[in-house]
Phi, psi and omega in degrees: 000118184299323180294317181294320185292319181295321179293321181291321177299313176302322179289325179290338181288348177297328179299322178285331169296320176298312179302319182290324176290325174301314178296322178295320176291326180290324177296319177294325174296317178294319180304312185289344178277347176119177184297320181294316178298324175291320178294325170298316178300312180295322174300320175296319178292342180273000183281152182307326179296314182291327180294312178298312186298320180291330175295315178293321177299314176306312182300309183295321178293321174295316176301316177302317182290317182294319178294323178295314182298321180286339177269341189308318178300336177281327181275331183228102175275114175261142177237138176228115185062035176082355182249146182284131175293132180301146181308315182301325176294317179300314184291313179304316179296323177298311182292325173294317173302322181297313176302313183293312177297316177298319178300317178295315182293318174304320176301309182296315184289318181286336176275357170095028170123000000 
């Protein structure tokens, strides 16, 4: 069943989201330990294994995010003046928020802090 396979795949992507969270916590720990520890952390992340792994993780996290945004109208029913807000509005607002927040993060990172 295609729908069931998609559901299982989406749930399995949570493993990759957890991996990303663990690496983020590892980064904060290295940062708290000082410049040398952080430099070792960055060197380790620059190895071909980690670069390839993060490419795979990025794909699965994107899949996870996109499928969640598309499921959002089923998980969260919004009503305005007693009428249900159309699904496309809920999905569109999720994507718009994603674009705006990603742009804000990119702006902060690219301008150096």
